[in-house]
Wavefront OBJ file of the C-alpha trace (Angstrom):
o trace
v 7.422 29.670 -9.582
v 9.902 27.531 -8.550
v 11.036 24.218 -9.459
v 9.340 22.953 -6.279
v 6.069 24.488 -6.899
v 6.428 23.315 -10.461
v 7.098 19.825 -9.417
v 4.046 19.883 -6.850
v 1.967 20.789 -9.511
v 3.285 18.143 -11.593
v 3.135 15.555 -8.827
v -0.534 16.753 -8.235
v -1.957 16.287 -11.491
v -0.274 13.319 -12.193
v -1.988 11.805 -8.823
v -5.365 13.240 -9.694
v -5.414 12.047 -13.336
v -3.891 8.700 -12.256
v -6.248 8.231 -9.601
v -9.166 8.849 -11.794
v -7.874 6.595 -14.425
v -7.624 3.912 -11.605
v -11.755 4.019 -11.150
v -12.446 4.673 -15.118
v -10.504 1.652 -16.047
v -12.118 -1.093 -17.667
v -9.318 -3.620 -17.588
v -8.322 -4.179 -14.041
v -4.808 -4.936 -14.756
v -4.561 -1.347 -16.306
v -6.165 -0.017 -12.985
v -3.533 -1.752 -10.819
v -0.645 -0.096 -13.133
v -2.395 3.404 -12.562
v -2.534 2.666 -9.054
v 1.305 2.018 -8.884
v 1.675 5.525 -10.719
v -0.255 7.238 -7.906
v 1.910 5.853 -5.446
v 5.102 6.749 -7.313
v 3.466 10.526 -7.045
v 2.934 10.447 -3.729
v 6.102 9.274 -3.168
v 7.008 12.379 -5.209
v 5.126 14.410 -2.668
v 7.240 12.725 0.322
v 10.599 13.552 -1.733
v 9.384 17.470 -1.769
v 8.481 17.358 1.964
v 11.836 16.088 2.940
v 10.309 12.726 4.192
v 12.649 10.137 2.210
v 11.864 7.545 4.358
v 8.404 7.438 3.518
v 8.867 7.676 0.110
v 11.020 4.726 -0.098
v 8.934 2.790 2.193
v 5.845 3.648 -0.190
v 7.565 2.833 -3.400
v 8.923 -0.601 -1.842
v 6.072 -1.705 0.427
v 3.035 -0.333 -1.720
v 4.113 0.202 -5.417
v 6.393 -3.012 -4.890
v 4.974 -5.638 -2.597
v 1.195 -4.968 -2.301
v 0.896 -4.298 -6.192
v 2.149 -7.707 -7.300
v -0.175 -9.365 -4.878
v -3.297 -7.594 -6.414
v -1.841 -8.261 -10.009
v -1.734 -12.285 -8.656
v -5.171 -11.751 -7.276
v -6.545 -10.012 -10.524
v -4.668 -12.897 -12.599
v -6.155 -15.633 -10.194
v -9.863 -14.559 -10.712
v -9.717 -14.727 -14.557
v -12.083 -11.794 -15.010
v -13.578 -12.273 -18.613
v -16.094 -10.484 -20.308
v -18.068 -13.710 -21.126
v -18.554 -14.451 -17.402
v -18.987 -11.273 -16.089
v -22.551 -10.766 -14.608
v -24.799 -8.058 -16.238
v -25.398 -4.703 -13.940
v -28.636 -3.516 -13.145
v -29.200 0.000 -13.711
v -30.587 0.776 -10.537
v -27.713 -0.691 -9.153
v -25.379 2.069 -10.858
v -28.042 4.884 -9.947
v -27.644 3.525 -6.054
v -23.968 3.821 -6.506
v -24.009 7.253 -7.823
v -26.574 8.595 -5.137
v -24.421 6.800 -2.273
v -21.201 8.444 -4.040
v -23.087 11.873 -4.279
v -23.858 11.512 -0.324
v -20.403 10.570 0.904
v -19.374 13.836 -1.397
v -21.685 15.794 0.742
v -20.965 14.445 3.910
v -17.358 15.152 3.283
v -17.868 19.027 2.513
v -20.066 19.899 5.099
v -17.699 18.162 7.469
v -14.673 20.269 6.069
v -16.807 23.590 5.553
v -15.848 24.766 8.851
v -12.610 23.019 9.708
v -10.233 25.388 10.470
v -6.921 25.564 8.448
v -3.662 27.195 9.332
v -2.225 29.793 6.882
v 1.616 28.185 7.433
v 3.242 26.430 4.775
v 4.773 23.259 4.503
v 8.652 23.508 4.506
v 9.901 21.936 1.040
v 13.566 21.111 1.208
v 14.544 22.528 4.946
v 14.398 20.972 8.415
v 15.059 17.541 9.417
v 11.891 16.068 10.604
v 11.409 13.285 7.714
v 15.112 12.204 7.674
v 15.951 8.348 7.997
v 18.968 9.593 10.477
v 16.362 11.429 12.858
v 14.111 8.369 12.729
v 16.886 6.136 13.391
v 17.730 8.094 16.539
v 14.208 8.218 17.985
v 13.546 4.517 17.429
v 16.702 3.461 19.020
v 17.088 5.870 22.038
v 13.359 6.883 22.900
v 11.616 3.575 21.577
v 14.120 1.032 21.730
v 11.776 -1.222 24.335
v 8.700 -1.165 21.942
v 11.165 -1.886 18.932
v 12.568 -4.676 21.031
v 9.349 -6.044 21.695
v 7.902 -5.917 18.154
v 11.184 -7.807 17.061
v 10.665 -10.523 19.475
v 7.085 -10.586 18.259
v 7.933 -10.817 14.757
v 10.866 -13.549 15.462
v 8.219 -15.720 17.449
v 5.802 -14.949 14.412
v 8.203 -16.520 12.105
v 9.130 -19.260 14.332
v 5.554 -20.484 14.415
v 5.256 -20.166 10.698
v 7.790 -22.603 10.138
v 6.543 -24.824 12.867
v 2.796 -25.041 11.304
v 4.288 -25.195 7.846
v 6.649 -28.086 8.485
v 5.317 -31.272 7.573
v 5.574 -33.773 10.364
v 7.022 -37.108 9.655
v 5.093 -39.975 10.927
v 7.318 -43.413 12.587
v 5.665 -45.822 10.252
v 7.147 -43.358 6.524
v 10.401 -43.239 8.119
v 10.532 -46.776 9.167
v 9.743 -47.757 5.697
v 12.361 -45.608 3.973
v 14.957 -47.477 6.139
v 13.772 -50.984 5.102
v 13.748 -49.850 1.280
v 17.550 -48.760 1.359
v 18.709 -52.019 3.275
v 17.445 -54.090 0.463
l 1 2 3 4 5 6 7 8 9 10 11 12 13 14 15 16 17 18 19 20 21 22 23 24 25 26 27 28 29 30 31 32 33 34 35 36 37 38 39 40 41 42 43 44 45 46 47 48 49 50 51 52 53 54 55 56 57 58 59 60 61 62 63 64 65 66 67 68 69 70 71 72 73 74 75 76 77 78 79 80 81 82 83 84 85 86 87 88 89 90 91 92 93 94 95 96 97 98 99 100 101 102 103 104 105 106 107 108 109 110 111 112 113 114 115 116 117 118 119 120 121 122 123 124 125 126 127 128 129 130 131 132 133 134 135 136 137 138 139 140 141 142 143 144 145 146 147 148 149 150 151 152 153 154 155 156 157 158 159 160 161 162 163 164 165 166 167 168 169 170 171 172 173 174 175 176 177 178 179 180 181
């Protein structure tokens, strides 16, 4: 077994175990922490596939920013056992039944799917490199890239304009009068 195969199986088991713990954890903060571990395992898979840009973006955007937002929301919700409503056993049964139906549909859809016999290239090729992404972005897709940058710039200016408080003439005049006394 090569080191790539060992890393693949380690990251796969880590991702599946962490995903199961996201669902099984009673404490929502622990679920978020397990989800961060899932994102790191997926980033490891991206690195094995030589997609460094996706790995870094996955860590920065998902494990960094989105998970911080999840933690803030969970902490603001103030989830306690005392104010948690009792769940109906029929509701739990309906959830299990719906999950089973979803699993049945997925198995039926993927049963006849054709899979290619080719293996993914690991450690070779230059498909996921940041250099190639930059070349494509600034040569083939330069116009859409610039249009999106102007769109983001106008959105930032709009957010600043909307967030800025307007000063009324009365308050501006009163502040001037009080400094003269």
